[in-house]
C-alpha positions as a Markdown table, in Angstrom:
| # | Residue | x | y | z |
|---|---|---|---|---|
| 1 | Met | 65.7 | 285.2 | 24.3 |
| 2 | Phe | 67.0 | 282.3 | 26.3 |
| 3 | Tyr | 63.7 | 280.6 | 25.6 |
| 4 | Asn | 64.1 | 280.9 | 21.8 |
| 5 | Phe | 67.5 | 279.4 | 22.0 |
| 6 | Asn | 66.2 | 276.3 | 23.7 |
| 7 | Ile | 63.5 | 275.9 | 21.1 |
| 8 | Lys | 66.0 | 276.2 | 18.3 |
| 9 | Asn | 68.3 | 273.7 | 20.0 |
| 10 | Lys | 65.4 | 271.2 | 20.4 |
| 11 | Ile | 64.5 | 271.6 | 16.7 |
| 12 | Tyr | 68.1 | 271.2 | 15.7 |
| 13 | Asn | 68.4 | 268.0 | 17.8 |
| 14 | Lys | 65.2 | 266.7 | 16.4 |
| 15 | Leu | 66.4 | 267.2 | 12.8 |
| 16 | Lys | 69.7 | 265.7 | 13.7 |
| 17 | Asn | 68.0 | 262.6 | 15.2 |
| 18 | Asp | 65.8 | 262.3 | 12.1 |
| 19 | Lys | 68.9 | 262.3 | 9.8 |
| 20 | Thr | 70.6 | 259.7 | 12.1 |
| 21 | Asn | 67.5 | 257.5 | 12.0 |
| 22 | Glu | 67.3 | 257.9 | 8.3 |
| 23 | Lys | 70.9 | 256.9 | 7.9 |
| 24 | Asn | 70.4 | 253.9 | 10.3 |
| 25 | Asp | 67.4 | 252.8 | 8.2 |
| 26 | Lys | 69.5 | 252.8 | 5.1 |
| 27 | Ile | 72.2 | 250.8 | 6.8 |
| 28 | Glu | 69.6 | 248.3 | 8.0 |
| 29 | Gln | 68.2 | 248.0 | 4.5 |
| 30 | Arg | 71.6 | 247.4 | 3.1 |
| 31 | Arg | 72.3 | 244.7 | 5.7 |
| 32 | Leu | 69.0 | 243.0 | 5.0 |
| 33 | Ser | 69.7 | 243.0 | 1.2 |
| 34 | Lys | 73.1 | 241.4 | 1.8 |
| 35 | Met | 71.6 | 238.5 | 3.8 |
| 36 | Arg | 73.7 | 235.4 | 4.0 |
| 37 | Ile | 72.7 | 232.1 | 2.6 |
| 38 | Ser | 72.8 | 228.8 | 4.5 |
| 39 | Thr | 75.1 | 226.0 | 3.5 |
| 40 | Ala | 72.1 | 223.8 | 2.8 |
| 41 | Glu | 70.8 | 226.3 | 0.3 |
| 42 | Ile | 74.2 | 226.6 | -1.3 |
| 43 | Lys | 74.6 | 222.8 | -1.7 |
| 44 | Met | 71.1 | 222.6 | -3.2 |
| 45 | Leu | 71.9 | 225.4 | -5.7 |
| 46 | Ile | 75.3 | 223.8 | -6.6 |
| 47 | Lys | 73.6 | 220.5 | -7.3 |
| 48 | Glu | 71.1 | 222.3 | -9.5 |
| 49 | Cys | 74.0 | 224.0 | -11.3 |
| 50 | Val | 76.0 | 220.8 | -12.1 |
| 51 | Lys | 72.8 | 219.0 | -13.3 |
| 52 | Gln | 73.0 | 221.2 | -16.4 |
| 53 | Gly | 76.2 | 219.3 | -17.4 |
| 54 | Gly | 79.7 | 220.6 | -17.9 |
| 55 | Met | 82.5 | 221.6 | -15.6 |
| 56 | Tyr | 82.3 | 224.5 | -13.2 |
| 57 | Thr | 84.6 | 226.6 | -11.0 |
| 58 | Ala | 83.9 | 228.2 | -7.6 |
| 59 | Pro | 83.3 | 231.6 | -9.3 |
| 60 | Asp | 80.8 | 229.9 | -11.6 |
| 61 | Phe | 79.0 | 228.6 | -8.5 |
| 62 | Lys | 79.0 | 232.0 | -6.8 |
| 63 | Glu | 77.5 | 233.6 | -9.9 |
| 64 | Tyr | 74.8 | 230.9 | -10.2 |
| 65 | Ile | 74.0 | 231.2 | -6.5 |
| 66 | Ile | 73.7 | 235.0 | -6.5 |
| 67 | Leu | 71.6 | 234.9 | -9.6 |
| 68 | Asn | 69.2 | 232.3 | -8.3 |
| 69 | Ser | 68.9 | 233.2 | -4.6 |
| 70 | Lys | 69.5 | 236.9 | -4.6 |
| 71 | Lys | 71.6 | 236.4 | -1.5 |
| 72 | Asp | 75.3 | 237.1 | -0.9 |
| 73 | Val | 77.6 | 234.2 | -0.5 |
| 74 | Thr | 81.3 | 234.0 | 0.5 |
| 75 | Arg | 84.1 | 232.0 | -1.0 |
| 76 | Gly | 84.4 | 230.1 | 2.3 |
| 77 | Gln | 80.8 | 229.1 | 2.2 |
| 78 | Ile | 81.1 | 227.8 | -1.3 |
| 79 | Ser | 84.3 | 225.9 | -0.5 |
| 80 | Gly | 82.7 | 224.3 | 2.5 |
| 81 | Ala | 79.6 | 223.3 | 0.6 |
| 82 | Val | 81.7 | 221.9 | -2.3 |
| 83 | Ser | 83.8 | 219.9 | 0.1 |
| 84 | Gln | 80.7 | 218.4 | 1.7 |
| 85 | Leu | 79.2 | 217.6 | -1.8 |
| 86 | Ile | 82.5 | 215.9 | -2.8 |
| 87 | Asp | 82.6 | 213.9 | 0.5 |
| 88 | Thr | 79.0 | 212.6 | -0.2 |
| 89 | Lys | 79.9 | 211.9 | -3.8 |
| 90 | Glu | 77.2 | 214.2 | -5.1 |
| 91 | Ile | 79.7 | 216.0 | -7.3 |
| 92 | Val | 83.3 | 215.1 | -8.4 |
| 93 | Arg | 86.5 | 217.1 | -8.5 |
| 94 | Val | 87.7 | 216.9 | -12.1 |
| 95 | Gly | 90.9 | 218.8 | -11.5 |
| 96 | Arg | 92.1 | 221.6 | -9.3 |
| 97 | Gly | 89.2 | 224.0 | -9.0 |
| 98 | Leu | 87.0 | 222.2 | -11.5 |
| 99 | Tyr | 83.9 | 220.3 | -10.5 |
| 100 | Ala | 81.2 | 218.3 | -12.3 |
| 101 | Lys | 78.2 | 216.1 | -11.6 |
| 102 | Asp | 80.2 | 213.0 | -12.6 |
| 103 | Met | 83.2 | 211.9 | -14.5 |
| 104 | Lys | 81.2 | 211.1 | -17.7 |
| 105 | Val | 81.1 | 214.8 | -18.4 |
| 106 | Thr | 84.9 | 215.0 | -18.5 |
| 107 | Ile | 85.2 | 211.8 | -20.6 |
| 108 | Asn | 82.7 | 213.2 | -23.1 |
| 109 | Lys | 84.6 | 216.5 | -23.1 |
| 110 | Lys | 87.9 | 214.7 | -23.8 |
| 111 | Lys | 86.2 | 212.7 | -26.6 |
| 112 | Ser | 84.9 | 215.8 | -28.3 |
| 113 | Ile | 88.4 | 217.4 | -28.2 |
| 114 | Ala | 89.9 | 214.2 | -29.6 |
| 115 | Asp | 87.2 | 214.1 | -32.3 |
| 116 | Glu | 88.1 | 217.7 | -33.3 |
| 117 | Val | 91.8 | 216.8 | -33.5 |
| 118 | Glu | 90.9 | 213.8 | -35.7 |
| 119 | Asp | 88.7 | 215.8 | -37.9 |
| 120 | Thr | 91.4 | 218.5 | -38.4 |
| 121 | Leu | 93.9 | 215.7 | -39.2 |
| 122 | Lys | 91.5 | 214.2 | -41.8 |
| 123 | Ile | 91.1 | 217.6 | -43.4 |
| 124 | Gln | 94.8 | 218.1 | -43.6 |
| 125 | Ile | 95.4 | 214.6 | -45.1 |
| 126 | Tyr | 92.6 | 215.2 | -47.6 |
| 127 | Asn | 94.1 | 218.5 | -48.8 |
| 128 | Thr | 97.5 | 217.0 | -49.0 |
| 129 | Met | 96.2 | 214.1 | -51.1 |
| 130 | Ile | 94.5 | 216.5 | -53.5 |
| 131 | Lys | 97.8 | 218.3 | -54.0 |
| 132 | Val | 99.7 | 215.0 | -54.5 |
| 133 | Glu | 97.0 | 213.8 | -56.9 |
| 134 | Lys | 97.3 | 216.9 | -59.0 |
| 135 | Glu | 101.1 | 216.6 | -59.2 |
| 136 | Leu | 100.8 | 213.0 | -60.2 |
| 137 | Ala | 98.2 | 213.7 | -62.8 |
| 138 | Thr | 100.3 | 216.5 | -64.3 |
| 139 | Thr | 103.4 | 214.3 | -64.4 |
| 140 | Ile | 101.7 | 211.2 | -65.8 |
| 141 | Ser | 99.9 | 213.3 | -68.5 |
| 142 | Ser | 103.2 | 214.7 | -69.7 |
| 143 | Ile | 104.8 | 211.3 | -70.2 |
| 144 | Asp | 104.8 | 209.6 | -73.6 |
| 145 | Ile | 104.2 | 206.0 | -72.7 |
| 146 | Trp | 105.4 | 204.7 | -76.1 |
| 147 | Lys | 108.9 | 206.1 | -75.6 |
| 148 | Leu | 109.5 | 204.4 | -72.2 |
| 149 | Asn | 111.8 | 201.5 | -71.5 |
| 150 | Gly | 110.7 | 198.6 | -69.3 |
| 151 | Glu | 112.0 | 200.1 | -66.0 |
| 152 | Asn | 110.4 | 203.5 | -66.5 |
| 153 | Phe | 107.2 | 201.9 | -67.6 |
| 154 | Glu | 107.0 | 200.0 | -64.3 |
| 155 | Ile | 107.5 | 203.3 | -62.4 |
| 156 | Val | 104.6 | 205.0 | -64.4 |
| 157 | Thr | 102.4 | 201.9 | -63.7 |
| 158 | Lys | 103.2 | 202.3 | -59.9 |
| 159 | Met | 102.3 | 206.0 | -60.2 |
| 160 | Arg | 98.9 | 205.1 | -61.6 |
| 161 | Glu | 98.4 | 202.6 | -58.8 |
| 162 | Leu | 99.4 | 205.3 | -56.3 |
| 163 | Lys | 96.8 | 207.6 | -57.8 |
| 164 | Asp | 94.1 | 205.0 | -57.1 |
| 165 | Thr | 95.4 | 204.6 | -53.5 |
| 166 | Ile | 95.2 | 208.3 | -53.1 |
| 167 | Glu | 91.5 | 208.2 | -54.2 |
| 168 | Glu | 90.8 | 205.5 | -51.5 |
| 169 | Ile | 92.5 | 207.6 | -48.8 |
| 170 | Lys | 90.5 | 210.7 | -49.8 |
| 171 | Met | 87.3 | 208.7 | -49.5 |
| 172 | Gln | 88.3 | 207.6 | -46.0 |
| 173 | Cys | 88.9 | 211.2 | -45.0 |
| 174 | Lys | 85.4 | 212.4 | -46.0 |
């Protein structure tokens, strides 16, 4: 009976060790899958990222690095790599937390925003001119020119000139 107990104990310990080894294997696999990336690799990937144009943040870099290297990266590693790239003038800091390949990107971005504002302004002016033109046309068409005195005739003439000026402004807004 004592003999059977020892065999059972050995079998139990063997199974227990197998489970522990299995668990250790899984931990090792997880550790390997979360391998760290070197600063040199991070810098190379950040330079690739900014070559695409535009402005980027540290989280953008992290996403790009993980996607392209399949390795884990820390915020500190990214900060260090970004600082080194800025020091060597391979990228520029556009603003707090914003990075780009060069300042041309930011200038072009500002120009496109300014162009949008100008286009919106032109559309608003064009629409306003249409409304004013309609009002002038309605007013002018309701006036009987033959019944006007000299002073009022001058006003109507200026209104017609104004209508021509409005046409010119509308053409500039197109």
